[in-house]
N, CA, C and O atoms as a GROMACS GRO file, in nm:
protein
  344
    1MET      N    1  -8.906   9.353  -3.447
    1MET     CA    2  -8.741   9.270  -3.346
    1MET      C    3  -8.628   9.361  -3.451
    1MET      O    4  -8.586   9.314  -3.557
    2PRO      N    5  -8.591   9.494  -3.400
    2PRO     CA    6  -8.494   9.567  -3.457
    2PRO      C    7  -8.265   9.486  -3.415
    2PRO      O    8  -8.176   9.478  -3.330
    3LYS      N    9  -8.292   9.464  -3.517
    3LYS     CA   10  -8.148   9.372  -3.536
    3LYS      C   11  -8.056   9.503  -3.440
    3LYS      O   12  -8.066   9.624  -3.421
    4SER      N   13  -7.953   9.371  -3.390
    4SER     CA   14  -7.875   9.454  -3.242
    4SER      C   15  -7.734   9.531  -3.371
    4SER      O   16  -7.718   9.461  -3.471
    5ARG      N   17  -7.636   9.673  -3.363
    5ARG     CA   18  -7.581   9.652  -3.439
    5ARG      C   19  -7.462   9.558  -3.401
    5ARG      O   20  -7.422   9.559  -3.284
    6LEU      N   21  -7.397   9.468  -3.502
    6LEU     CA   22  -7.242   9.447  -3.509
    6LEU      C   23  -7.103   9.515  -3.448
    6LEU      O   24  -7.050   9.614  -3.498
    7ARG      N   25  -7.058   9.453  -3.345
    7ARG     CA   26  -6.957   9.459  -3.369
    7ARG      C   27  -6.829   9.438  -3.396
    7ARG      O   28  -6.818   9.316  -3.394
    8ARG      N   29  -6.682   9.504  -3.431
    8ARG     CA   30  -6.618   9.473  -3.513
    8ARG      C   31  -6.445   9.432  -3.404
    8ARG      O   32  -6.382   9.530  -3.364
    9LYS      N   33  -6.428   9.386  -3.394
    9LYS     CA   34  -6.362   9.295  -3.364
    9LYS      C   35  -6.182   9.431  -3.427
    9LYS      O   36  -6.186   9.532  -3.497
   10THR      N   37  -6.119   9.395  -3.392
   10THR     CA   38  -6.048   9.472  -3.409
   10THR      C   39  -5.907   9.374  -3.410
   10THR      O   40  -5.925   9.317  -3.302
   11ALA      N   41  -5.807   9.330  -3.451
   11ALA     CA   42  -5.706   9.238  -3.546
   11ALA      C   43  -5.590   9.254  -3.436
   11ALA      O   44  -5.548   9.328  -3.348
   12PHE      N   45  -5.566   9.136  -3.500
   12PHE     CA   46  -5.423   9.056  -3.336
   12PHE      C   47  -5.332   9.120  -3.396
   12PHE      O   48  -5.273   9.134  -3.503
   13THR      N   49  -5.345   9.174  -3.223
   13THR     CA   50  -5.148   9.268  -3.174
   13THR      C   51  -5.086   9.072  -3.107
   13THR      O   52  -5.088   9.037  -2.989
   14PRO      N   53  -5.054   9.010  -3.190
   14PRO     CA   54  -4.880   8.941  -3.158
   14PRO      C   55  -4.880   8.980  -2.963
   14PRO      O   56  -4.941   9.078  -2.921
   15PRO      N   57  -4.826   8.915  -2.898
   15PRO     CA   58  -4.755   8.970  -2.728
   15PRO      C   59  -4.612   9.061  -2.830
   15PRO      O   60  -4.605   9.090  -2.949
   16PRO      N   61  -4.538   9.076  -2.739
   16PRO     CA   62  -4.437   9.131  -2.749
   16PRO      C   63  -4.352   9.019  -2.716
   16PRO      O   64  -4.387   8.929  -2.640
   17GLU      N   65  -4.175   9.032  -2.808
   17GLU     CA   66  -4.150   8.925  -2.758
   17GLU      C   67  -4.080   8.942  -2.633
   17GLU      O   68  -4.039   9.048  -2.584
   18LYS      N   69  -4.071   8.826  -2.590
   18LYS     CA   70  -3.891   8.830  -2.463
   18LYS      C   71  -3.829   8.792  -2.534
   18LYS      O   72  -3.845   8.739  -2.644
   19ALA      N   73  -3.679   8.840  -2.422
   19ALA     CA   74  -3.542   8.812  -2.421
   19ALA      C   75  -3.537   8.676  -2.432
   19ALA      O   76  -3.610   8.608  -2.360
   20PRO      N   77  -3.456   8.621  -2.516
   20PRO     CA   78  -3.430   8.429  -2.461
   20PRO      C   79  -3.395   8.478  -2.313
   20PRO      O   80  -3.388   8.592  -2.267
   21VAL      N   81  -3.371   8.317  -2.240
   21VAL     CA   82  -3.409   8.286  -2.152
   21VAL      C   83  -3.290   8.171  -2.149
   21VAL      O   84  -3.277   8.065  -2.211
   22ARG      N   85  -3.186   8.258  -2.021
   22ARG     CA   86  -3.025   8.209  -2.056
   22ARG      C   87  -3.032   8.063  -1.990
   22ARG      O   88  -3.142   8.070  -1.935
   23LEU      N   89  -2.996   7.970  -1.969
   23LEU     CA   90  -3.023   7.840  -1.878
   23LEU      C   91  -2.891   7.774  -1.867
   23LEU      O   92  -2.884   7.653  -1.848
   24GLU      N   93  -2.753   7.869  -1.882
   24GLU     CA   94  -2.621   7.818  -1.829
   24GLU      C   95  -2.666   7.924  -1.640
   24GLU      O   96  -2.750   8.011  -1.618
   25SER      N   97  -2.563   7.859  -1.548
   25SER     CA   98  -2.532   7.851  -1.461
   25SER      C   99  -2.412   7.986  -1.470
   25SER      O  100  -2.369   8.047  -1.568
   26PRO      N  101  -2.385   7.997  -1.335
   26PRO     CA  102  -2.209   8.110  -1.323
   26PRO      C  103  -2.080   7.992  -1.372
   26PRO      O  104  -2.095   7.898  -1.450
   27GLN      N  105  -2.009   8.015  -1.330
   27GLN     CA  106  -1.895   7.901  -1.380
   27GLN      C  107  -1.869   7.879  -1.217
   27GLN      O  108  -1.863   7.760  -1.188
   28TRP      N  109  -1.854   7.959  -1.118
   28TRP     CA  110  -1.871   7.907  -1.038
   28TRP      C  111  -1.893   7.834  -0.907
   28TRP      O  112  -1.827   7.816  -0.804
   29VAL      N  113  -2.042   7.793  -0.963
   29VAL     CA  114  -2.131   7.678  -0.928
   29VAL      C  115  -2.144   7.524  -0.979
   29VAL      O  116  -2.200   7.421  -0.940
   30GLY      N  117  -2.056   7.567  -1.094
   30GLY     CA  118  -1.962   7.380  -1.074
   30GLY      C  119  -1.855   7.384  -0.990
   30GLY      O  120  -1.843   7.296  -0.905
   31PHE      N  121  -1.768   7.479  -1.002
   31PHE     CA  122  -1.625   7.435  -0.914
   31PHE      C  123  -1.667   7.453  -0.755
   31PHE      O  124  -1.600   7.393  -0.671
   32LEU      N  125  -1.779   7.538  -0.713
   32LEU     CA  126  -1.802   7.514  -0.538
   32LEU      C  127  -1.854   7.387  -0.503
   32LEU      O  128  -1.830   7.325  -0.399
   33MET      N  129  -1.959   7.336  -0.640
   33MET     CA  130  -2.059   7.171  -0.591
   33MET      C  131  -1.935   7.110  -0.577
   33MET      O  132  -1.888   7.075  -0.469
   34VAL      N  133  -1.870   7.093  -0.703
   34VAL     CA  134  -1.747   6.915  -0.709
   34VAL      C  135  -1.630   6.950  -0.596
   34VAL      O  136  -1.526   6.886  -0.578
   35GLY      N  137  -1.662   7.038  -0.544
   35GLY     CA  138  -1.562   7.136  -0.403
   35GLY      C  139  -1.621   7.116  -0.311
   35GLY      O  140  -1.573   7.138  -0.199
   36LEU      N  141  -1.773   7.058  -0.334
   36LEU     CA  142  -1.810   7.028  -0.165
   36LEU      C  143  -1.802   6.887  -0.136
   36LEU      O  144  -1.760   6.818  -0.043
   37LEU      N  145  -1.851   6.869  -0.235
   37LEU     CA  146  -1.836   6.701  -0.272
   37LEU      C  147  -1.726   6.607  -0.205
   37LEU      O  148  -1.722   6.523  -0.114
   38LEU      N  149  -1.612   6.682  -0.327
   38LEU     CA  150  -1.522   6.652  -0.265
   38LEU      C  151  -1.434   6.686  -0.139
   38LEU      O  152  -1.327   6.625  -0.143
   39PHE      N  153  -1.451   6.768  -0.027
   39PHE     CA  154  -1.375   6.830   0.010
   39PHE      C  155  -1.472   6.719   0.171
   39PHE      O  156  -1.425   6.669   0.273
   40GLY      N  157  -1.625   6.723   0.113
   40GLY     CA  158  -1.689   6.594   0.273
   40GLY      C  159  -1.607   6.460   0.235
   40GLY      O  160  -1.580   6.360   0.302
   41LEU      N  161  -1.579   6.493   0.117
   41LEU     CA  162  -1.569   6.286   0.015
   41LEU      C  163  -1.374   6.259   0.123
   41LEU      O  164  -1.344   6.147   0.164
   42ALA      N  165  -1.294   6.361   0.141
   42ALA     CA  166  -1.186   6.387   0.156
   42ALA      C  167  -1.205   6.361   0.331
   42ALA      O  168  -1.153   6.278   0.406
   43TRP      N  169  -1.301   6.471   0.355
   43TRP     CA  170  -1.316   6.445   0.611
   43TRP      C  171  -1.299   6.327   0.587
   43TRP      O  172  -1.200   6.264   0.622
   44LEU      N  173  -1.463   6.250   0.481
   44LEU     CA  174  -1.493   6.113   0.551
   44LEU      C  175  -1.362   6.042   0.551
   44LEU      O  176  -1.316   5.999   0.657
   45VAL      N  177  -1.288   6.027   0.420
   45VAL     CA  178  -1.177   5.877   0.418
   45VAL      C  179  -1.020   5.948   0.477
   45VAL      O  180  -0.915   5.886   0.493
   46THR      N  181  -1.038   6.071   0.496
   46THR     CA  182  -1.007   6.090   0.687
   46THR      C  183  -1.002   6.071   0.803
   46THR      O  184  -0.903   6.034   0.866
   47PHE      N  185  -1.148   6.102   0.859
   47PHE     CA  186  -1.151   5.994   0.933
   47PHE      C  187  -1.126   5.890   1.043
   47PHE      O  188  -1.098   5.866   1.160
   48TYR      N  189  -1.162   5.838   0.889
   48TYR     CA  190  -1.173   5.616   0.898
   48TYR      C  191  -1.004   5.599   0.917
   48TYR      O  192  -0.960   5.542   1.017
   49VAL      N  193  -0.922   5.648   0.822
   49VAL     CA  194  -0.806   5.650   0.784
   49VAL      C  195  -0.741   5.683   0.891
   49VAL      O  196  -0.632   5.625   0.898
   50VAL      N  197  -0.780   5.806   1.043
   50VAL     CA  198  -0.651   5.819   1.158
   50VAL      C  199  -0.706   5.758   1.248
   50VAL      O  200  -0.642   5.749   1.352
   51ASN      N  201  -0.846   5.691   1.243
   51ASN     CA  202  -0.874   5.637   1.311
   51ASN      C  203  -0.879   5.449   1.320
   51ASN      O  204  -0.896   5.387   1.424
   52ALA      N  205  -0.859   5.390   1.184
   52ALA     CA  206  -0.740   5.275   1.190
   52ALA      C  207  -0.614   5.245   1.228
   52ALA      O  208  -0.552   5.143   1.258
   53SER      N  209  -0.587   5.381   1.218
   53SER     CA  210  -0.461   5.401   1.154
   53SER      C  211  -0.392   5.448   1.381
   53SER      O  212  -0.271   5.453   1.403
   54ASP      N  213  -0.472   5.465   1.471
   54ASP     CA  214  -0.470   5.515   1.549
   54ASP      C  215  -0.312   5.630   1.611
   54ASP      O  216  -0.226   5.628   1.698
   55LYS      N  217  -0.361   5.724   1.483
   55LYS     CA  218  -0.240   5.885   1.525
   55LYS      C  219  -0.355   5.905   1.554
   55LYS      O  220  -0.461   5.845   1.535
   56ASN      N  221  -0.307   6.049   1.630
   56ASN     CA  222  -0.348   6.142   1.684
   56ASN      C  223  -0.339   6.298   1.541
   56ASN      O  224  -0.250   6.355   1.478
   57VAL      N  225  -0.451   6.303   1.549
   57VAL     CA  226  -0.437   6.413   1.479
   57VAL      C  227  -0.584   6.546   1.561
   57VAL      O  228  -0.705   6.536   1.580
   58PRO      N  229  -0.482   6.654   1.584
   58PRO     CA  230  -0.596   6.695   1.707
   58PRO      C  231  -0.724   6.700   1.680
   58PRO      O  232  -0.820   6.649   1.738
   59ILE      N  233  -0.715   6.781   1.562
   59ILE     CA  234  -0.911   6.810   1.491
   59ILE      C  235  -1.009   6.699   1.460
   59ILE      O  236  -1.129   6.687   1.483
   60ILE      N  237  -0.879   6.586   1.373
   60ILE     CA  238  -1.041   6.518   1.422
   60ILE      C  239  -1.014   6.415   1.486
   60ILE      O  240  -1.118   6.399   1.550
   61THR      N  241  -0.924   6.306   1.523
   61THR     CA  242  -1.030   6.277   1.691
   61THR      C  243  -1.033   6.342   1.804
   61THR      O  244  -0.997   6.272   1.898
   62ASP      N  245  -1.082   6.525   1.849
   62ASP     CA  246  -1.114   6.546   1.898
   62ASP      C  247  -1.246   6.517   1.890
   62ASP      O  248  -1.318   6.448   1.963
   63LEU      N  249  -1.265   6.574   1.799
   63LEU     CA  250  -1.377   6.549   1.667
   63LEU      C  251  -1.487   6.431   1.736
   63LEU      O  252  -1.592   6.472   1.785
   64HIS      N  253  -1.462   6.320   1.736
   64HIS     CA  254  -1.467   6.216   1.761
   64HIS      C  255  -1.629   6.171   1.626
   64HIS      O  256  -1.671   6.274   1.573
   65ASN      N  257  -1.667   6.106   1.604
   65ASN     CA  258  -1.798   6.106   1.594
   65ASN      C  259  -1.872   6.164   1.491
   65ASN      O  260  -1.932   6.131   1.389
   66TRP      N  261  -1.828   6.322   1.594
   66TRP     CA  262  -1.872   6.472   1.569
   66TRP      C  263  -1.874   6.463   1.320
   66TRP      O  264  -1.958   6.480   1.231
   67ASN      N  265  -1.725   6.428   1.330
   67ASN     CA  266  -1.658   6.362   1.234
   67ASN      C  267  -1.752   6.344   1.088
   67ASN      O  268  -1.759   6.408   0.983
   68LEU      N  269  -1.809   6.236   1.134
   68LEU     CA  270  -1.924   6.144   0.996
   68LEU      C  271  -2.020   6.327   0.999
   68LEU      O  272  -2.005   6.397   0.898
   69LEU      N  273  -2.083   6.366   1.083
   69LEU     CA  274  -2.219   6.441   1.080
   69LEU      C  275  -2.104   6.588   0.967
   69LEU      O  276  -2.173   6.665   0.900
   70ILE      N  277  -1.980   6.603   0.961
   70ILE     CA  278  -1.934   6.776   0.958
   70ILE      C  279  -1.862   6.703   0.824
   70ILE      O  280  -1.757   6.758   0.791
   71GLY      N  281  -1.897   6.602   0.754
   71GLY     CA  282  -1.856   6.527   0.623
   71GLY      C  283  -1.972   6.526   0.535
   71GLY      O  284  -1.990   6.594   0.434
   72PHE      N  285  -2.052   6.435   0.590
   72PHE     CA  286  -2.205   6.444   0.562
   72PHE      C  287  -2.250   6.589   0.509
   72PHE      O  288  -2.297   6.589   0.395
   73ALA      N  289  -2.244   6.696   0.566
   73ALA     CA  290  -2.268   6.841   0.612
   73ALA      C  291  -2.236   6.852   0.443
   73ALA      O  292  -2.320   6.835   0.355
   74PHE      N  293  -2.074   6.890   0.421
   74PHE     CA  294  -2.054   6.894   0.337
   74PHE      C  295  -2.081   6.814   0.202
   74PHE      O  296  -2.062   6.875   0.097
   75ILE      N  297  -2.120   6.692   0.198
   75ILE     CA  298  -2.146   6.718   0.034
   75ILE      C  299  -2.275   6.676   0.041
   75ILE      O  300  -2.316   6.633  -0.066
   76ALA      N  301  -2.385   6.672   0.167
   76ALA     CA  302  -2.580   6.770   0.161
   76ALA      C  303  -2.487   6.877   0.052
   76ALA      O  304  -2.460   6.851  -0.065
   77ALA      N  305  -2.448   7.004   0.128
   77ALA     CA  306  -2.380   7.128   0.084
   77ALA      C  307  -2.407   7.110  -0.032
   77ALA      O  308  -2.510   7.150  -0.085
   78GLY      N  309  -2.280   7.020  -0.111
   78GLY     CA  310  -2.244   7.008  -0.222
   78GLY      C  311  -2.394   6.992  -0.364
   78GLY      O  312  -2.401   7.003  -0.486
   79PHE      N  313  -2.466   6.970  -0.279
   79PHE     CA  314  -2.598   6.800  -0.390
   79PHE      C  315  -2.726   6.999  -0.371
   79PHE      O  316  -2.812   7.033  -0.452
   80GLY      N  317  -2.682   7.088  -0.229
   80GLY     CA  318  -2.816   7.181  -0.271
   80GLY      C  319  -2.703   7.244  -0.300
   80GLY      O  320  -2.669   7.258  -0.183
   81VAL      N  321  -2.597   7.305  -0.375
   81VAL     CA  322  -2.542   7.331  -0.481
   81VAL      C  323  -2.556   7.312  -0.578
   81VAL      O  324  -2.563   7.414  -0.646
   82ALA      N  325  -2.567   7.202  -0.642
   82ALA     CA  326  -2.578   7.105  -0.740
   82ALA      C  327  -2.726   7.120  -0.837
   82ALA      O  328  -2.727   7.108  -0.960
   83THR      N  329  -2.913   7.163  -0.708
   83THR     CA  330  -2.916   7.187  -0.773
   83THR      C  331  -2.996   7.335  -0.854
   83THR      O  332  -3.105   7.350  -0.910
   84ARG      N  333  -2.836   7.461  -0.812
   84ARG     CA  334  -2.819   7.536  -0.932
   84ARG      C  335  -2.775   7.534  -1.016
   84ARG      O  336  -2.740   7.634  -1.078
   85TRP      N  337  -2.761   7.430  -1.047
   85TRP     CA  338  -2.677   7.426  -1.172
   85TRP      C  339  -2.701   7.321  -1.329
   85TRP      O  340  -2.699   7.199  -1.347
   86LYS      N  341  -2.727   7.452  -1.433
   86LYS     CA  342  -2.785   7.419  -1.542
   86LYS      C  343  -2.701   7.355  -1.660
   86LYS      O  344  -2.756   7.323  -1.765
   0.00000   0.00000   0.00000
C-alpha cells in the first residue's frame, strides 16, 4: 500500500496583543451614586421629621406616604448606579 504524503504544520503564530482593559469608571459615577443615596436618605428623614413635628411643608405634606416611594426610588437608583462603579 502506498504511503500518504506527510503534511507539514505551519509555525505557531500567537494572536495579536489586545489593548489593556481599563478597569476604572468615570469620576461622575461615584459622585452620582453617593448623591442619589444621600438625597434619598435625606428625603426620608425629612418626611419623618415633618410628620413628627406636624409642620406644614407644602411638597412633603401633599405627597403623604408617596414620600416613602420617592425616597426609596432615589436609594434604588443609587444602587443601580453602583453597579456601574469599578
